[in-house]
N, C-alpha and C positions, 0 to 999 in steps of 0.2 A: 705746808707743800707734801709733806711725807703723808699726812692724812688723807690728802685728796688722793694721792697714787694709790694708797692702799683700798679706798673705796672704789676707784677704778679697776683694781685688780679683783675685787669681790665679786663686782656685777655680772662677769660671766658664769662664773661659779654659781651664783644665785638663781641666774636662768636654767643652768643644766639640771641643778637639784629640783626644779618644778616641772621640768619634763620627764626626768626619771622616776619611776616609782615602782617599789617592790611589787605592788598591787597588780601591775601591768605585766607581768610575764607571763609568756603564751604556755598554757598548760596542755600539751597534747593528749594526755590520758581524758581530762574532762572535755575537751572538743570532739574527742572521738566518740565518747560515751553519750554526748547531746546530737551526734550525727552531724557537726558543724562542717562547713565546707572553709576552704582557707581564709574566708574573710568572717567566720564566726557564726555564718547564717545557715540557713536551711529552708525548705518549703514547709508550708502548713496549708490547711484548707480553712479558710475564711469564710464563714457564713452568715448571711443577714437572714434574720426569721422576720417575715413580714407576717401581717394579719391574712388569713388564709380563706376561701371561699366558702367555708361549711358554716353554716348559721345554726348552732345548738342552742335551743331556747332553755332547756333544762339546766337550770343553775347548778344542781347535784352534780350533773353528768360533766358539766364544763369544770367545776371544783374538782371531781375527780379525776379529769384527764390532765388538769395543771399540776394537781399533787403528783402524779404519774411522771409528768414532765420534770419535775423538779428531783423527783427521786432517781429519773434516768440520767438526769447531769450528773449527780453523786455517784452512780456507778462508772459513769464514763470518765469522770475526774479518778475516781480510785483504779480504774484500769489504764491511768495514763494516756487516755486516747484524746483526751478534752483538757485544755488546759486555761481556757478563757471561756467564761459565759456571763452575760449579764443583760439587763432590759434597758432599753432605750426610754428617754423621756419622751412624752407626747410628741408626735410630728405629723406634719402632713404627708408623708411617704408611707405611713402604718408600717413604718419598721419597729417591730417589737423587741427584738433583742438580736445578741451574736454569739456566735461560738468561733474558737480557733481549735481544730482538732488537729492532733499531731501526725495524723493520715497525711500521704503524699498525695494521693489521687482523690478525683472528684469521685469515681465508683466507691471507693473506700467511705468518703464522707455519706455518701449516700445512703451507704449500709448501715450506720451509725445513726442518720436521721431515722431512718426506718424502724427503729427501736424507742423512738419518741413518740408516746400516746398524743400528745398534743399535734405533733406533724401528722401522724397516720389519720387522725380523725379529721384533719383539714383545717382544725383552729389555727393552724400556724403553716405557714408554706415556706422554704427556704431557697436564697440563691446561694449558690456555691462558687468561690474564687479562689483559685491559686494564690497564696500569698508567700513571698521571701521576706521573712523576719528573723530576729536574733535566735539562734539556736539555746541561748540561756534564758529563753523565755519560760520553760518549765519549772526553773528554779525559784520562782516568786512563790509556788503554792506553799511549800512548808512555812514561809513568812506569814501568808494570808491565815493559815490555820493558827498561827499564834497570836493573832490580832481578832480572830472572829471571836465573838463575845457569845453570839447564839446562832444556833442554826435555822434555815428557813423552815 
């Protein structure tokens, strides 16, 4: 009977131990440095890159434009203006890839897209949407650099 009593007394403590974690403490300076609102979120610009209207048949020119596209991605990441970029698998909508820019306005995203040779040439075109996501999203980039064995 004493054992049953002790077990019943420990059950509420076990539940509270699971819900309280020292890693869940609010860090105001981190939240402020990331531009987080009270929910830990912020606005970004989500860009879907689609196949553009331009048809360039010169394979060398296309290769040069896409090499510039990749170099531009690197520059935007280094400048902390781009935090997500990557291609889509083949699909019927002709979605080619996506960007998530740290900019807060569509106009700022358009200015960044104007620096992309593949977009400027019309090989790619962009759809831009405001997107509300975790302000901590940029923090994954240093970890990605640690697991990236080779550059594009």
